[in-house]
N, C-alpha and C positions, 0 to 999 in steps of 0.2 A: 385470758386471765382466769386462773382456777377459781371455782366457786367455793364459797365458804361452807364447810360442812354444817348441815342442819342438826340441831340438838335432837337427840332421840327422846321420845316421850312414850312411855308404855301406856299412858292413859289414852292417847290417840289410837293406838293399836286396839285397846280394849273396847273403845267406842265402835270402831269398824267391825271388830269381832262380834259385838252384840247384834249389829244390823245383819250380818251374815247368818248368825244363829237364827234370828227370826225368819229370814228367808228360807233357810234350810229346813226349818220345822214345817213351813207351808209346803215346800216341795215334797218333803217326806210324806206328808199327809196325802197329797195328790197321787203320787206314784204308788203308795200303798193301796189307795182306793182303786186305782186303775188295775193293779194286779188282782184284786178281788173280782173286779168286773170281768177281766179276761178269763179267769178261772171259771166263773159262772157261765161264760159263753162257750168255752171249749173243754175244760177239764183236762188239758194236756200240759205236761211239764215243759214240753218243747216251746210252747207259745210264751211261757213265762221266761224261760232261759234265753230266748231270742232278744229280749229287752237288753240283757247284758251284752250280747254279741253286737247288736247295732250301736249300742253306746260306745263300746270299745272301738269298733271299726271306724266310726266317725272321728274319734279322738286321735287314732293313729295317724290319719291323713292330716289332721289339723296340727298335730305336734311337729310335722315337718317344717312348719313356718311359725308356729305360735311362740316358740322360744325366742326367736329373733324379733318377733313383733313386740313381745313383752320387754325385751332388752332395749328396744329402740323407740318405744311409744310411751305415752303417759299411762302409767299403771292405774291411776285413779280413773281415767276415762275408760280404760278397758274393763274395770270392775263395774262401772255404771252401765256400759253397753251390755255386758254379760247378763246382769240382772234384768235389764229392760227387755232384751230379746227373749229371755226365758219367760217373762211375764206375758209378752205378746203371744208366744206359742200357747200358753195356757188359755188365753182368750180364744184362740182359734179352736182348741179342743172343746172348750165350753160351748161355743157356737155349734159345732158339729154334734155334740152330745144332746143339747136341748132341741136341735132340729131333727134328731133321730137319724142322722147320717154317719155317726161315728162308727168306724170299722177298725179292726186290729191293725191293719197296715198303716192307718193314720197314726197310730200310737208309735209304731216302729220308726216311721219317718220323723215324728216329732221328737222322740228321744234322741235320735241321731243328731238332729239340728240343735236341740237344746244342749247337748253335751259338747258341741263345738264351742258355743258361746260360754257355757258353764266352765269349760276347761280353760278358756282364756281368762275368765274372771278368777278362777281358783289359782292358776299359775301366777297371775299378776299379784294376787294377795300373798301367795307363798313367797314370791321373790321380793316382796316389800318388807318382809319380817326383819331382814338384816339392816334395813334403812330406818325402821320404826323403833326398834328396841336395841338395847345394848347386848353385847355378846353374852354376858352373864345371864341374860334373860331368854336366850334362845330356847332352852328346854322348856321354860315356863310358857313361852309363846306357842311352841309346838304342841305342848300338852293341852293348851286352851283350844287349839284347833281340833284335837281329838275330843275334847270335852264337848265342843259344839256339835261335832259329828255324831257322837253318841247320844247327846241330849236330843238332837233332832230325830235321830233314828229311833229313840225310845218314845219320846213324847208324841212325835208326829203320827206313827202308826197306832199308838194307844188311843189318841184322840180320834183318828180316822176310823178305827175299829168300832167305836161307839157311835160316832156321827154317821157312819155309812148307813146304818139301819134307820136313820131318821131323815137326814138331809140328802142322802145319796151322793153320787159322784159329782153332780153339778154344784151342790152347796159347798163341798170341800174345795172345788176349784175356785169358787168365789173367795173363800178364806185365803187361799194361796196367793191370789192377786193382791190382797191387802198387804201381805207380808213382803212382797216384792217392792211395793211403794215405800215401805218403811226402810228397807235396805238401801234403796237408791237415794232416799233423802239423807240418810246418815253419811254415806260415802261422799255425796256432793257437798256436805257441810264441813269436811275436815281436810287438812293438808297432808298429802302423802309424798314424802321426799323421793326424788329420783336420784339414781347413781350419777355422779358428775360426769362419767364417761358417756352417758346416754346421748347428750347433745351432739358430741363429736361423731359418735357411731351413726346417728340418724341421718347424717348427710351423705353416707356412703351407700351405694347399692349393695344388695346381698343376693347370693345364690343359694338355693336350698341345699344342694349337695356340698357346697363349700362350708356352709354353717354346720351341717351335720358332721362333716369330716373334722371340723375344728373340735366339736364336742367329743367325738370319739378319740381323737388324738390326745385330748386332755385326759380322758379316762385311761387310755393306753399308758400314758406317762405315770399314772397313779394306779398301779396294778391292784392295790388293795381295794380301791374304790370299784374297780371293774369286777373283782371277785364278789364284792358286796352286792353289786347290782345283779349278777347272775344268780347268786345264792338266794336273795330275796325274791327275785322273779320266779324261780322255781317254786318257792313256797306259795306265792300268790296264784300260780297256775293251779296247784292242788287245791288251794282254798276256794278259788272262784269256780272251779269245776264242781265242787260240792255245794257251795253257797248258791249257785244258780238254780239248783233244784230244791233249795231249802223251803221256800214258800209252798211249792207243790207238795212236798213231803208232809208238811204240817196240815195243809188243807185236806189232803187225801186221808190222813189219819184222824182228822177231827170233824169229818163230814162237812167240810167247807165253812167252818165257823170262823168268821173274821175276828171275833173277840179273843179267841185263843191265840191267834197269830199276833194280834195287837198286844196281848198280855206278855208274850215272849219278847216282843220288841221293847216293851216298857222295862222288863227285867234287864235286857241288854243295855238299854239306855242308862238305867240307874247304875249298873256296874261300871259302864264306860265313864260316866261322869265322876264316880267316886275315884276310879283309878287315875283318870286324867287330872283330877284335883290334887291327888297325892303327888303325882309326878310333877305337877306345876309348882307345888309348895316346896318339895324337898329336892327337886332337881334330878331325880332318877338315879340310875347307876353311874358310878364313877367311871367304869369302863362300859361305854355304850353298847359294845358288841355283846357283852354278857346279857344286857337287857333284851337284845334281839333274840339271842339263843333261848333264854328262858321264856320269852314271850311266845316263840314258835312252839316250844314244847307244851306250854300251858294251853294254847289254843288247840293244838292237835289232840291232846288227851281229853280235853273237855268236849270236843266235838265227837270223839269216839263214844263217850258216854251218852251224849245227846242222841246220836244216831241209833244207839241200841235201845233207847227208851221208846215207849209207845204212848205215854200219858204226860200231861202237864206237870205232874208231881216230879217226874224225872227231867223233863225238858227245861223247866224254869231254873232250877239250881245249876244245871249244866251250862245253860246259856249265860247265866250270871257269871259263872267261873270263867267261861271263854272270854267274855267281854271285859273282865278284869285284866286280862293279859294283852288284849289288842292295843290299848294305848301305850303300854310298856314297850311293846314291839315297835309300834309306829313312831312314837316320839323319839325313841332311841335311834331309829334309822334316820329320821328327818334331821335330828340334831347333828349327826355325823356329816350329812350332806351340806347343811347350812354352814357348819363350822369349817369344812374343808374346801369349799368352793367360793371363790371371790364373788362379791355381790354383783359386779358388772357383767358377769357371764353366767349367773345362776339360771336365768331364763332359758338359755340355750342348753346348758348341761342338764337341767331338770327336765326339759322337754325331751332330750335324747333318752334319758332314763325312762321316761314315761312311754316313749315309742317302744322300747324293748319290753317293758313290763306289760303294756297293753296288747302288744302283738301276741305275746305268749298267753296272756289271760284270755284273749278272744278265742283262741283255740279251745280253751276249756268251756267257755260259754257256748260255742257252736256245737261241741261234741256232747255236752251233758244231757241236753233234752232228748235227742235221738237215742242215746245210750239208755236213758231211763225208760222212755216210752216203748222202745222197740226191742230192747234186750233184757235189762234187769227186771222190769215189771213183769213181762210174760214169764221170765225164768223163775220168778218167785211166786207165781200164781199156782193154785192147785193143779197138778199135772206138769208143771214146769220142771226143767231138769235140775234146777238149783233148790227147789222147794224141799225135797227129801233130805238134803244135806244141811241147809241153813234155815229151813222153815222154823225150827225150834227156837232159833235166836231172834230172827227178824219177823216171823209170822208169815202168813201166806195170803194176806188180804191186800187191798189197794194201798199202795204206799210202801209196801215191804221191799220191793226192788229198789225204789228210790233210796230207802234207808241204807241198804247194802252199799250202793254207790257212794253215799254220803260218808259212811264209815271207812270205806277204802281210801277215800280222799283224805280223811282225818289221819289215818295211819301214815300216809305219805307225808303229811305235814310234820308229824312227829319225827319221822325218819330224817327229813331235811333239817330239822332243828338239831338233831343229834349230830348230823354230818358237819354242822358248823363248828363243832369242837375239834374236828379233824382237819380244818383248813388253816395252815400256818399263816397264810397271808392276812387273815383277819386279825391276828395278834398285833399287826402293825397299826391298826386303827385305835 
């Protein structure tokens, strides 16, 4: 007998969203503080960039099965397990830190494991949007996701930048644990509807290759969606290649001051919240693909200015402008996928998308650190072969080579955005 469709309630979505926002703020504080600790220990861009690589690597393997798990399992339970496991890992790190045994490889292992469960939690939440809210509210819900992301990205590091000088890494981890408990309690207290096909699907065995081939066949039948995936993946490759050395660039140019890095995160958070709020209220672009194109161009141009700057007076407005565009880009992309893919297969299709994007992005994370430390930085130091050519623009002090790499990536982002106007398949979206 078919199940009766559950009424959609945006209030329930908003309650869950708030709990995840609190948890994200705590996590953002912890990982910001960890990045400062690692820089103080080593002073190498590679060590910071490897966090992104190990995060992406673990998610790639997990995405092979996570889409099917989300489509066949209780999405509410997956969200609770994701938050709980991340909290447990934070406890492990805190014990290692207070006992004086914390090493960098512990952090790489932890971020890899944490992102496996965090990815399940995020995918379950994302796939629940279409069952929690009406179609007319998809853009609003997606924009609130970006609002939470930027609020946590801005508020978390801003708080951690100040608190790090007083409570240190251990105190920030303790705050993070409290936020996980809040998120778990909220998810446990609400009802999250399941797609009605879920019960039938869960009785059938599945094979990884079969499920992946199903998702890829779906994308092949919808060529415009496949082009969208390739186009946006290339953009995020260039973005992550530059973003992975972002913290190292700022810390190198600011003499390791965590307050400057925290101030930039606050500026980006405010901009992202404002932009996501506007997108949520007014619904974004009528043609979503135009929002993606303009978002790519805005991000790329802002990051070019950011990379050319050497002081907070340039960095802060450039970062603000960049993060005004990211929710436009992201919510426009998400709305297309949520609208075009049926709820009962969203977990599998979204997971396949993430495998493609994360595989490409991981290349950027793996390459960026060595490129910065072994090529661009020495080349831009006094006596380096690029210093006479570009030293007048980027300088010849520590961080100049990283800035050059950052600007090159930003130029690539802008070029990819422009290329979107030349892809006729995107017009069908």
